[in-house]
C-alpha atoms as an extended CHARMM CRD file, in Angstrom:
* protein
*
       111  EXT
         1         1  MET       CA            -86.2760000000      114.7090000000     -101.9890000000  PROA      1               0.0000000000
         2         2  SER       CA            -89.5400000000      116.4830000000     -101.2930000000  PROA      2               0.0000000000
         3         3  ASP       CA            -92.7970000000      115.3910000000      -99.7050000000  PROA      3               0.0000000000
         4         4  THR       CA            -94.7450000000      118.3340000000     -101.0510000000  PROA      4               0.0000000000
         5         5  LEU       CA            -96.4470000000      118.9350000000     -104.3310000000  PROA      5               0.0000000000
         6         6  PRO       CA            -94.6830000000      121.2160000000     -106.8010000000  PROA      6               0.0000000000
         7         7  ALA       CA            -95.5890000000      124.8850000000     -106.5570000000  PROA      7               0.0000000000
         8         8  ARG       CA            -98.8970000000      125.6480000000     -108.2610000000  PROA      8               0.0000000000
         9         9  ASP       CA            -97.3010000000      128.4590000000     -110.2590000000  PROA      9               0.0000000000
        10        10  LEU       CA            -94.5310000000      126.2440000000     -111.6480000000  PROA      10              0.0000000000
        11        11  ALA       CA            -95.0060000000      126.6200000000     -115.3970000000  PROA      11              0.0000000000
        12        12  ASP       CA            -91.8690000000      125.0580000000     -116.8600000000  PROA      12              0.0000000000
        13        13  PRO       CA            -92.8950000000      121.5280000000     -117.9540000000  PROA      13              0.0000000000
        14        14  ARG       CA            -89.4030000000      120.1430000000     -117.3160000000  PROA      14              0.0000000000
        15        15  GLU       CA            -89.2430000000      121.5470000000     -113.7980000000  PROA      15              0.0000000000
        16        16  LEU       CA            -92.7910000000      120.3800000000     -113.0780000000  PROA      16              0.0000000000
        17        17  LEU       CA            -92.0300000000      116.8200000000     -114.2100000000  PROA      17              0.0000000000
        18        18  LEU       CA            -88.7950000000      116.6740000000     -112.2130000000  PROA      18              0.0000000000
        19        19  ALA       CA            -90.5420000000      118.0180000000     -109.1000000000  PROA      19              0.0000000000
        20        20  HSD       CA            -93.2490000000      115.3480000000     -109.3550000000  PROA      20              0.0000000000
        21        21  LEU       CA            -90.6530000000      112.6070000000     -109.9040000000  PROA      21              0.0000000000
        22        22  ASP       CA            -88.7120000000      113.8160000000     -106.8680000000  PROA      22              0.0000000000
        23        23  ARG       CA            -91.8490000000      113.6470000000     -104.7460000000  PROA      23              0.0000000000
        24        24  TYR       CA            -92.5770000000      110.1090000000     -105.9350000000  PROA      24              0.0000000000
        25        25  ARG       CA            -88.9800000000      109.0470000000     -105.2060000000  PROA      25              0.0000000000
        26        26  GLY       CA            -89.5570000000      110.1200000000     -101.6160000000  PROA      26              0.0000000000
        27        27  THR       CA            -92.8090000000      108.1710000000     -101.5060000000  PROA      27              0.0000000000
        28        28  ILE       CA            -91.0300000000      105.0280000000     -102.7250000000  PROA      28              0.0000000000
        29        29  ALA       CA            -88.3440000000      105.4030000000     -100.0480000000  PROA      29              0.0000000000
        30        30  ARG       CA            -90.9780000000      105.7940000000      -97.3110000000  PROA      30              0.0000000000
        31        31  LYS       CA            -92.8970000000      102.7240000000      -98.5190000000  PROA      31              0.0000000000
        32        32  LEU       CA            -89.7670000000      100.5540000000      -98.3400000000  PROA      32              0.0000000000
        33        33  ASP       CA            -88.6880000000      101.8200000000      -94.9400000000  PROA      33              0.0000000000
        34        34  GLY       CA            -89.1830000000       99.1500000000      -92.2980000000  PROA      34              0.0000000000
        35        35  LEU       CA            -89.7570000000       96.2230000000      -94.6660000000  PROA      35              0.0000000000
        36        36  THR       CA            -87.7440000000       93.1320000000      -93.8640000000  PROA      36              0.0000000000
        37        37  GLU       CA            -85.3530000000       91.5960000000      -96.3900000000  PROA      37              0.0000000000
        38        38  THR       CA            -87.9170000000       88.8450000000      -96.9920000000  PROA      38              0.0000000000
        39        39  GLU       CA            -90.6990000000       91.3820000000      -97.5970000000  PROA      39              0.0000000000
        40        40  LEU       CA            -88.4690000000       93.3410000000      -99.9850000000  PROA      40              0.0000000000
        41        41  ARG       CA            -87.8160000000       90.2280000000     -102.0750000000  PROA      41              0.0000000000
        42        42  THR       CA            -91.2900000000       88.6610000000     -101.9280000000  PROA      42              0.0000000000
        43        43  SER       CA            -94.2530000000       89.6610000000     -104.0460000000  PROA      43              0.0000000000
        44        44  ARG       CA            -97.7960000000       90.1060000000     -102.8130000000  PROA      44              0.0000000000
        45        45  LEU       CA            -99.0460000000       91.0010000000     -106.2660000000  PROA      45              0.0000000000
        46        46  PRO       CA           -100.5280000000       88.9430000000     -109.1070000000  PROA      46              0.0000000000
        47        47  SER       CA            -97.7940000000       90.3960000000     -111.3310000000  PROA      47              0.0000000000
        48        48  GLY       CA            -95.1380000000       88.7210000000     -109.1950000000  PROA      48              0.0000000000
        49        49  TRP       CA            -93.1680000000       91.9740000000     -108.7830000000  PROA      49              0.0000000000
        50        50  THR       CA            -91.2680000000       92.4060000000     -105.5330000000  PROA      50              0.0000000000
        51        51  PRO       CA            -90.6520000000       95.8420000000     -103.9840000000  PROA      51              0.0000000000
        52        52  LEU       CA            -86.9610000000       95.6710000000     -104.9100000000  PROA      52              0.0000000000
        53        53  GLN       CA            -87.7720000000       94.7140000000     -108.5040000000  PROA      53              0.0000000000
        54        54  LEU       CA            -90.0100000000       97.7620000000     -108.7500000000  PROA      54              0.0000000000
        55        55  VAL       CA            -87.3440000000      100.1240000000     -107.4150000000  PROA      55              0.0000000000
        56        56  ASN       CA            -84.6650000000       98.6190000000     -109.6630000000  PROA      56              0.0000000000
        57        57  HSD       CA            -87.0030000000       99.0380000000     -112.6090000000  PROA      57              0.0000000000
        58        58  LEU       CA            -87.6400000000      102.6820000000     -111.6850000000  PROA      58              0.0000000000
        59        59  VAL       CA            -83.8850000000      103.3570000000     -111.4870000000  PROA      59              0.0000000000
        60        60  HSD       CA            -83.3680000000      101.9760000000     -114.9970000000  PROA      60              0.0000000000
        61        61  MET       CA            -86.5700000000      103.4080000000     -116.4230000000  PROA      61              0.0000000000
        62        62  GLU       CA            -85.6970000000      106.9590000000     -115.3670000000  PROA      62              0.0000000000
        63        63  ARG       CA            -82.2260000000      106.4950000000     -116.7920000000  PROA      63              0.0000000000
        64        64  ARG       CA            -83.6940000000      105.2370000000     -120.0830000000  PROA      64              0.0000000000
        65        65  TRP       CA            -86.2790000000      107.9840000000     -120.4310000000  PROA      65              0.0000000000
        66        66  LEU       CA            -84.5870000000      111.0490000000     -118.9880000000  PROA      66              0.0000000000
        67        67  ARG       CA            -80.9090000000      110.5450000000     -119.7520000000  PROA      67              0.0000000000
        68        68  TRP       CA            -80.7690000000      108.1380000000     -122.6820000000  PROA      68              0.0000000000
        69        69  GLY       CA            -84.0350000000      109.0120000000     -124.4020000000  PROA      69              0.0000000000
        70        70  PHE       CA            -84.5640000000      112.7340000000     -123.8240000000  PROA      70              0.0000000000
        71        71  ALA       CA            -81.0380000000      114.0170000000     -123.1790000000  PROA      71              0.0000000000
        72        72  ALA       CA            -79.3620000000      111.5730000000     -125.6180000000  PROA      72              0.0000000000
        73        73  GLU       CA            -76.6650000000      110.7700000000     -123.0510000000  PROA      73              0.0000000000
        74        74  PRO       CA            -74.8690000000      107.4270000000     -123.1710000000  PROA      74              0.0000000000
        75        75  VAL       CA            -75.8430000000      105.1980000000     -120.2440000000  PROA      75              0.0000000000
        76        76  ASP       CA            -74.4900000000      101.8910000000     -119.0090000000  PROA      76              0.0000000000
        77        77  GLU       CA            -76.9270000000       98.9980000000     -119.2460000000  PROA      77              0.0000000000
        78        78  PRO       CA            -80.1090000000      100.8690000000     -120.1830000000  PROA      78              0.0000000000
        79        79  TRP       CA            -82.0010000000       97.5670000000     -119.9920000000  PROA      79              0.0000000000
        80        80  GLY       CA            -80.2250000000       96.3700000000     -116.8310000000  PROA      80              0.0000000000
        81        81  ASP       CA            -83.5230000000       95.7680000000     -115.0220000000  PROA      81              0.0000000000
        82        82  GLY       CA            -84.4450000000       92.7310000000     -117.1050000000  PROA      82              0.0000000000
        83        83  ASP       CA            -83.0690000000       89.3930000000     -118.1500000000  PROA      83              0.0000000000
        84        84  GLU       CA            -82.9730000000       87.4580000000     -121.4100000000  PROA      84              0.0000000000
        85        85  HSD       CA            -86.5470000000       86.2860000000     -120.7770000000  PROA      85              0.0000000000
        86        86  ASP       CA            -87.8980000000       89.8520000000     -120.3720000000  PROA      86              0.0000000000
        87        87  ARG       CA            -88.4340000000       89.3610000000     -116.6300000000  PROA      87              0.0000000000
        88        88  TRP       CA            -87.7370000000       92.1990000000     -114.2180000000  PROA      88              0.0000000000
        89        89  THR       CA            -84.7310000000       91.3050000000     -112.1180000000  PROA      89              0.0000000000
        90        90  VAL       CA            -82.7120000000       92.6810000000     -109.2360000000  PROA      90              0.0000000000
        91        91  PRO       CA            -79.1750000000       91.6460000000     -108.3200000000  PROA      91              0.0000000000
        92        92  ALA       CA            -79.0080000000       89.3730000000     -105.2660000000  PROA      92              0.0000000000
        93        93  THR       CA            -76.5350000000       91.7910000000     -103.6680000000  PROA      93              0.0000000000
        94        94  ALA       CA            -78.7430000000       94.8750000000     -104.1530000000  PROA      94              0.0000000000
        95        95  THR       CA            -80.2170000000       96.4380000000     -101.0410000000  PROA      95              0.0000000000
        96        96  ALA       CA            -83.1700000000       98.7660000000     -100.6390000000  PROA      96              0.0000000000
        97        97  HSD       CA            -80.7510000000      101.4420000000      -99.4120000000  PROA      97              0.0000000000
        98        98  ASP       CA            -78.5520000000      101.0900000000     -102.5210000000  PROA      98              0.0000000000
        99        99  LEU       CA            -81.4790000000      101.1410000000     -104.9370000000  PROA      99              0.0000000000
       100       100  VAL       CA            -83.1500000000      104.1480000000     -103.2950000000  PROA      100             0.0000000000
       101       101  ALA       CA            -79.7930000000      105.9550000000     -103.3520000000  PROA      101             0.0000000000
       102       102  ALA       CA            -79.4450000000      105.1440000000     -107.0770000000  PROA      102             0.0000000000
       103       103  LEU       CA            -82.9790000000      106.4160000000     -107.6670000000  PROA      103             0.0000000000
       104       104  HSD       CA            -82.1590000000      109.7400000000     -105.9710000000  PROA      104             0.0000000000
       105       105  THR       CA            -78.7930000000      109.9880000000     -107.7290000000  PROA      105             0.0000000000
       106       106  GLY       CA            -80.5120000000      109.5100000000     -111.0860000000  PROA      106             0.0000000000
       107       107  GLY       CA            -82.9730000000      112.2380000000     -110.1870000000  PROA      107             0.0000000000
       108       108  ALA       CA            -80.1950000000      114.6380000000     -109.2260000000  PROA      108             0.0000000000
       109       109  VAL       CA            -78.6010000000      114.2150000000     -112.6550000000  PROA      109             0.0000000000
       110       110  GLY       CA            -81.7250000000      115.6590000000     -114.3080000000  PROA      110             0.0000000000
       111       111  GLU       CA            -81.6870000000      118.8040000000     -112.1740000000  PROA      111             0.0000000000
């Protein structure tokens, strides 16, 4: 996890994308730090998204795009961030810590 921008001389598009995604993963973790369980599961947005729904979506979205889509790897539950009504969901047992860890684990797979 990095808080800095990728090196300006980084020319490899893959490495540049992964460096930016790693930086944004760190930003997400910092934004969640200190929120209460109620704040994590309550939306303040017109969209209705909660912070945990966003992180769960990011975990699955990266898996879909980077591993399933680009690398053609099989993944479990590529659409596991939604329900049968196309609403973004998060398991009741999921914690911010678990989801951030999954986000970083998914990022490490692409390196």
